[in-house]
TORTIMI-594660 format. One line per field, with one value per atom (N, C-alpha, C, O): x, y, z negated; atom name. Coordinates in steps of 0.001 Angstrom, whole numbers, m for minus. Layout:
<nodes>
x: (X;...)
y: (Y;...)
z: (Z;...)
name: (CA;...)
</nodes>
This chain:
<nodes>
x: (121730;120964;120913;119885;121993;122023;121001;120463;120722;119752;118366;117624;118010;116705;116550;115519;117551;117475;117378;116563;118179;118168;116834;116269;116323;115077;113893;112955;113923;112782;112979;112073;114122;114412;113319;112923;112811;111750;110482;109764;110208;109003;109139;108142;110363;110569;110211;109996;110148;109716;108284;107904;107489;106119;106087;105116;107127;107167;107310;106855;107917;108281;107096;107236;105943;104818;103765;102668;104054;103020;102512;101364;103306;102873;101738;100960;101618;100586;99268;98291;99223;98032;96969;97309;95700;94644;94462;94743;94001;93795;92665;91765;92702;91611;90340;90401;89190;87929;87791;88499;86878;86529;86006;85360;86289;85984;84893;84882;83986;82985;83284;83513;83282;83417;82584;82185;82323;81330;81603;80666;82862;83173;82723;82702;82363;81882;80534;79720;80314;79022;78388;78987;77190;76538;75537;74622;75715;74800;73403;73215;72445;71071;70854;69808;71848;71732;71872;71607;72288;72394;73865;74544;74373;75790;76088;75285;77249;77649;78076;78332;78156;78575;80009;80905;80210;81537;81452;80369;82605;82683;83286;83824;83197;83912;85105;84954;86291;87486;87681;87729;87790;88050;89434;89825;90157;91514;91481;90983;92001;91986;92972;92931;93853;94857;94583;95440;93413;93073;93313;92823;94079;94353;95457;95790;96034;97094;98416;98974;98905;100119;101351;102217;101429;102577;102539;103571;101352;101203;101566;102185;101181;101532;103044;103601;103710;105175;105831;106809;105281;105789;105561;106428;104395;104087;105038;105421;105421;106377;107722;108372;108137;109392;109289;110229;108148;107946;107927;108450;107330;107266;108673;108918;109575;110967;111683;112391;111505;112216;111856;112700;110617;110193;110259;109669;110989;111275;110024;110030;108973;107784;108134;107590;109071;109496;110317;110560;110747;111444;110541;111015;109252;108282;107424;107161;106989;106039;106719;106042;108042;108880;108725;107768;109699;109668;108425;108132;107705;106468;105293;104206;105496;104441;103837;102670;104632;104122;104102;103617;104609;104560;105897;106598;106226;107450;107136;106323;107780;107443;106019;105241;105694;104347;103532;104092;102211;101362;101536;102030;101119;101091;100077;98997;100440;99523;99145;98502;99562;99344;98440;98214;97923;97134;95633;94855;95218;93793;93042;91829;93735;93090;93538;94735;92582;92888;92230;91009;93024;92487;91612;90572;92012;91286;90534;90152;90315;89560;90449;91448;90093;90887;90334;90862;89272;88727;89748;90627;89621;90552;90786;91927;89706;89816;90415;91141;90123;90651;92162;92879;92642;94087;94767;95823;94148;94688;94829;95886;93768;93810;94816;95437;94988;95992;97390;98201;97660;98970;99045;100056;98005;98004;98081;98906;97215;97127;97866;98039;98302;98944;97919;96717;98412;97542;98255;99482;97493;98108;99098;99005;100009;100980;101945;102248;102426;103553;103474;104519;102295;102218;102303;101377;103432;103547;102620;102222;102283;101463;102375;103278;102147;102960;102318;102896;101142;100460;101203;100969;102095;102891;104125;104817;104409;105609;105262;105928;104224;103836;102544;101603;102487;101236;100250;100648;98973;97968;98298;98051;98856;99157;100142;99980;101141;102109;101451;101733;100575;99877;98964;98860;98303;97471;98322;97853;99544;100437;100762;100815;100980;101199;99957;100063;98790;97531;97381;97003;97673;97559;98505;98125;99726;100675;100118;100111;99659;99165;97954;97815;97089;95906;96244;95431;97425;97832;98384;98546;98673;99243;98165;97059;98484;97539;97779;98883;96760;96959;97373;96766;98415;98862;97860;97237;97712;96852;97512;98667;96774;97298;96494;95319;97117;96372;95888;94984;96470;96054;94806;94182;94432;93254;92050;92056;91029;89795;88769;88536;88167;87099;85769;85420;85052;83763;82727;81547)
y: (95517;96409;95895;96023;95323;94802;93692;93540;92910;91829;92389;91813;93497;94107;94498;94215;95138;95602;94429;94460;93407;92239;91513;91138;91310;90572;91313;90680;92627;93395;93909;94538;93670;94226;93938;94863;92700;92466;93262;93661;93490;94224;95715;96400;96217;97641;98053;99234;97095;97399;97922;98650;97566;98065;99569;100227;100117;101510;102455;103597;102016;102872;103622;104796;102992;103611;104204;104515;104372;104826;106226;106525;107101;108465;108509;109462;107501;107503;106877;106873;106361;105683;106697;107700;106462;107348;107099;106001;108093;107887;106896;106767;106195;105265;106046;107230;105384;106074;106348;105771;107229;107432;106110;105345;105857;104548;104640;105545;103692;103534;102216;101200;102230;100998;101100;102191;99969;99876;100786;101147;101171;102010;103461;104211;103875;105239;105424;104503;106615;106981;107955;108978;107652;108467;109413;108975;110703;111709;111464;111381;111352;111122;109765;109518;108864;107536;107541;106528;108672;108802;108812;109822;107704;107653;108504;108556;109169;109898;108906;107741;109356;108439;107970;108777;106708;106114;104658;104113;104052;102642;101896;102507;100601;99771;99187;98540;99419;98826;97452;97310;96469;95112;94705;95009;94033;93609;92509;91415;92785;91756;90618;89590;90788;89773;89098;88379;89321;88799;87290;86526;86881;85467;84888;83713;85672;85200;85169;86214;83967;83806;84420;84971;84325;84910;86441;87083;87012;88463;88916;89965;88125;88453;88419;89285;87433;87349;88536;89096;88918;90102;91355;92225;91436;92578;92678;93776;91544;91544;92104;92851;91746;92280;93782;94524;94231;95662;96399;97508;95791;96374;96677;97717;95772;95964;96943;97836;96779;97600;99079;99938;99384;100771;101276;102301;100538;100924;101098;101873;100389;100411;99866;100300;98886;98305;99287;99034;100397;101427;102071;102466;102188;102745;101665;101714;100688;99686;98423;97513;98343;97231;96004;95881;95104;93858;93084;92967;92565;91842;92762;92297;94081;95097;95104;95455;94715;94603;95937;96002;96976;98300;98708;97910;99930;100524;101981;102318;102852;104268;104454;105250;103715;103716;102606;101724;102641;101637;100235;100057;99257;97876;97778;98366;97036;96756;95273;94768;94591;93157;92778;91593;93761;93425;93418;93161;93700;93660;94925;94996;95933;97200;98267;98478;98929;99900;101231;101306;102270;103605;104094;104708;103834;104329;103225;103400;102100;101001;99948;100273;98696;97590;96946;95933;97523;97001;97206;98062;96414;96487;97929;98386;98635;99994;100964;101881;100778;101675;101522;102517;100294;100054;100570;101199;100297;100792;102310;102847;103005;104464;104990;106027;104304;104728;104714;105602;103703;103608;104586;105268;104662;105487;106976;107697;107442;108867;109259;110448;108284;108588;108976;109019;109258;109661;110745;110840;111550;112617;112073;110917;112886;112599;111471;110633;111445;110577;109573;109165;109152;108153;108849;109558;108645;109290;108654;107496;109428;108942;108272;108910;107002;106258;106179;105578;106767;106707;107385;107069;108311;108958;108167;108507;107109;106306;104882;104299;104332;102942;102878;103617;102012;101829;101007;100328;101074;100326;98849;98305;98179;96751;96488;95521;97327;97168;97437;96747;98435;98736;97576;97238;96962;95793;94647;93886;94516;93481;93785;92875;95056;95436;95152;94634;95491;95226;93725;93302;92923;91468;90951;90087;91462;91076;91429;90588;92652;93071;92245;91910;91922;91136;89667;88932;89239;87850;87655;86523;88756;88660;88259;88801;87327;86870;87656;87632;88346;89091;88159;87109;88559;87785;87953;89006;86943;87030;87986;87799;89007;90011;89952;90320;89493;89367;90708;90741;91815;93122;93613;94579;92961;93356;92610;91384;93357;92764;92688;93678;91550;91398;91710;91079;92641;93025;92174;92299)
z: (m113279;m112433;m111002;m110337;m110525;m109162;m108965;m107868;m110013;m109927;m109633;m108837;m110261;m110021;m108559;m107949;m107997;m106622;m105660;m104737;m105851;m104967;m105058;m104031;m106264;m106439;m105826;m105340;m105842;m105352;m103942;m103397;m103333;m102012;m100975;m100265;m100852;m99863;m100169;m99252;m101433;m101811;m101541;m101313;m101565;m101343;m99919;m99651;m99014;m97646;m97635;m96719;m98632;m98743;m98961;m98589;m99556;m99959;m98771;m98843;m97704;m96583;m95990;m95647;m95857;m95161;m96077;m95614;m97353;m98284;m97978;m98306;m97367;m97094;m96074;m96078;m95195;m94171;m94650;m93901;m95851;m96357;m96789;m97416;m96470;m96985;m98480;m98960;m99214;m100652;m100899;m100070;m102029;m102338;m102648;m102978;m102543;m102840;m104334;m105160;m104651;m106059;m106593;m105876;m107845;m108409;m109462;m110296;m109404;m110451;m111146;m110489;m112466;m113216;m114472;m114879;m115080;m116156;m117346;m118058;m117589;m118734;m118557;m119533;m117345;m117137;m117825;m117881;m118343;m118909;m117930;m117600;m117463;m116456;m117110;m117806;m116884;m117438;m116884;m115671;m117760;m117340;m116711;m116111;m116841;m116251;m114740;m114093;m114164;m112713;m112302;m112487;m111745;m111363;m110125;m109194;m110122;m108915;m107840;m108144;m106574;m105523;m105742;m105988;m105654;m105814;m105387;m105174;m105268;m104936;m106110;m107032;m106077;m107023;m106289;m105253;m106833;m106239;m106852;m108074;m106025;m106489;m106014;m104887;m106855;m106546;m105481;m105745;m104284;m103240;m103521;m102846;m104504;m104829;m106174;m106688;m106739;m108061;m108132;m107301;m109145;m109361;m108499;m108649;m107604;m106710;m107484;m107818;m107762;m108577;m107909;m108589;m106604;m105887;m105982;m106174;m105845;m105970;m107383;m107560;m108390;m109780;m109971;m110645;m109387;m109480;m108778;m109274;m107612;m106917;m107764;m107843;m108390;m109253;m110426;m110828;m110974;m112080;m111614;m112346;m110407;m109863;m109631;m109916;m109114;m108917;m110251;m110356;m111264;m112611;m113111;m113723;m112846;m113239;m112309;m112774;m111008;m110026;m110128;m109874;m110495;m110611;m112052;m112394;m112885;m114265;m115128;m116085;m114796;m115643;m117025;m118040;m117038;m118308;m119144;m120324;m118553;m119310;m120340;m121406;m120053;m121011;m121661;m122862;m120863;m121357;m121857;m122336;m121758;m122212;m121315;m120550;m121436;m120679;m121097;m122287;m120133;m120428;m120678;m121021;m120509;m120682;m122074;m122243;m123084;m124455;m125202;m126332;m124599;m125215;m125789;m126411;m125577;m126092;m126327;m127188;m125560;m125595;m125047;m125574;m123997;m123440;m124086;m124736;m123911;m124567;m123985;m122871;m124768;m124294;m123163;m123221;m122151;m121048;m121064;m120144;m122133;m122231;m123398;m123641;m124118;m125308;m125063;m125982;m123825;m123508;m123882;m123685;m124422;m124785;m123787;m123590;m123168;m122118;m122438;m122579;m122551;m122831;m121678;m121913;m120458;m119291;m118563;m117406;m119215;m118630;m118004;m117362;m118185;m117691;m116434;m115975;m115864;m114606;m113492;m113588;m112443;m111311;m110862;m110792;m110560;m110044;m111039;m110651;m112315;m113338;m113479;m113579;m113488;m113581;m112315;m112380;m111159;m109896;m109945;m109612;m110357;m110384;m111400;m111166;m112515;m113492;m112876;m113137;m112060;m111413;m110241;m110075;m109440;m108233;m108568;m108007;m109488;m109808;m111084;m111352;m111872;m113143;m114198;m113932;m115398;m116506;m117316;m117285;m118032;m118834;m119867;m120279;m120263;m121323;m120980;m121829;m119751;m119488;m118363;m117855;m117945;m116881;m115528;m115136;m114797;m113487;m112460;m112594;m111434;m110327;m109308;m108768;m109048;m108093;m106709;m105803;m106524;m105237;m104108;m102942;m104426;m103397;m103025;m102065;m103777;m103568;m103150;m102296;m103752;m103492;m102690;m102977;m101697;m100963;m101801;m102747;m101451;m102216;m102404;m103480;m101380;m101521;m102667;m103412;m102808;m103896;m105241;m106220;m105294;m106548;m106928;m108107;m105954;m106261;m106811;m107658;m106349;m106896;m108356;m109183;m108675;m110077;m110924;m112036;m110396;m111110;m111342;m112434;m110328;m110445;m111517;m112306;m111560;m112607;m113986;m114885;m114154;m115468;m115897;m117073;m114957;m115296;m115547;m116108;m115140;m115387;m116795;m117250;m117484;m118829;m119821;m119803;m120670;m121682;m122970;m123513;m123457;m124703;m125838;m126047;m126568;m127721;m128858;m128993;m129648;m130822;m131805;m132187;m132209;m133119;m134417;m134435;m135501;m136759;m137298;m138133;m136839;m137313;m136591;m137029;m135490;m134729;m135258;m135368;m135581;m136103;m134987;m134293;m134808;m133828;m134504;m135502;m133990;m134583;m133962;m134290)
name: (N;CA;C;O;N;CA;C;O;N;CA;C;O;N;CA;C;O;N;CA;C;O;N;CA;C;O;N;CA;C;O;N;CA;C;O;N;CA;C;O;N;CA;C;O;N;CA;C;O;N;CA;C;O;N;CA;C;O;N;CA;C;O;N;CA;C;O;N;CA;C;O;N;CA;C;O;N;CA;C;O;N;CA;C;O;N;CA;C;O;N;CA;C;O;N;CA;C;O;N;CA;C;O;N;CA;C;O;N;CA;C;O;N;CA;C;O;N;CA;C;O;N;CA;C;O;N;CA;C;O;N;CA;C;O;N;CA;C;O;N;CA;C;O;N;CA;C;O;N;CA;C;O;N;CA;C;O;N;CA;C;O;N;CA;C;O;N;CA;C;O;N;CA;C;O;N;CA;C;O;N;CA;C;O;N;CA;C;O;N;CA;C;O;N;CA;C;O;N;CA;C;O;N;CA;C;O;N;CA;C;O;N;CA;C;O;N;CA;C;O;N;CA;C;O;N;CA;C;O;N;CA;C;O;N;CA;C;O;N;CA;C;O;N;CA;C;O;N;CA;C;O;N;CA;C;O;N;CA;C;O;N;CA;C;O;N;CA;C;O;N;CA;C;O;N;CA;C;O;N;CA;C;O;N;CA;C;O;N;CA;C;O;N;CA;C;O;N;CA;C;O;N;CA;C;O;N;CA;C;O;N;CA;C;O;N;CA;C;O;N;CA;C;O;N;CA;C;O;N;CA;C;O;N;CA;C;O;N;CA;C;O;N;CA;C;O;N;CA;C;O;N;CA;C;O;N;CA;C;O;N;CA;C;O;N;CA;C;O;N;CA;C;O;N;CA;C;O;N;CA;C;O;N;CA;C;O;N;CA;C;O;N;CA;C;O;N;CA;C;O;N;CA;C;O;N;CA;C;O;N;CA;C;O;N;CA;C;O;N;CA;C;O;N;CA;C;O;N;CA;C;O;N;CA;C;O;N;CA;C;O;N;CA;C;O;N;CA;C;O;N;CA;C;O;N;CA;C;O;N;CA;C;O;N;CA;C;O;N;CA;C;O;N;CA;C;O;N;CA;C;O;N;CA;C;O;N;CA;C;O;N;CA;C;O;N;CA;C;O;N;CA;C;O;N;CA;C;O;N;CA;C;O;N;CA;C;O;N;CA;C;O;N;CA;C;O;N;CA;C;O;N;CA;C;O;N;CA;C;O;N;CA;C;O;N;CA;C;O;N;CA;C;O;N;CA;C;O;N;CA;C;O;N;CA;C;O;N;CA;C;O;N;CA;C;O;N;CA;C;O;N;CA;C;O;N;CA;C;O;N;CA;C;O;N;CA;C;O;N;CA;C;O;N;CA;C;O;N;CA;C;O;N;CA;C;O;N;CA;C;O;N;CA;C;O;N;CA;C;O;N;CA;C;O;N;CA;C;O;N;CA;C;O)
</nodes>
């Protein structure tokens, strides 16, 4: 346990100012279905750290430090909570959708971390999750 705290200690400094952060905007992403083809006002959130290997490594440390692996298992392969590494997303795998899942939480078990983590830390988690390569699953059929 001490290893987790030491490894993530520099990243925990990000947590201190999260209460002063404004909430992220409403998000539009391709998985939304628009009634009458008319989208409501929203923005698209794009990951400012996309592809950044250092941010992904920091996100992996945060994943462990905030006990995300307690539900999603080490490597985010799924445990009590769903796999975050298999490329299948219930609430959408776009940058903004993953961000909002972490920031606001989701029904039936996913806590909202937006009151604890600032957006920069959440983007590091998103970058880590997006860096995971889905394992080939012989039980999954490609249509």
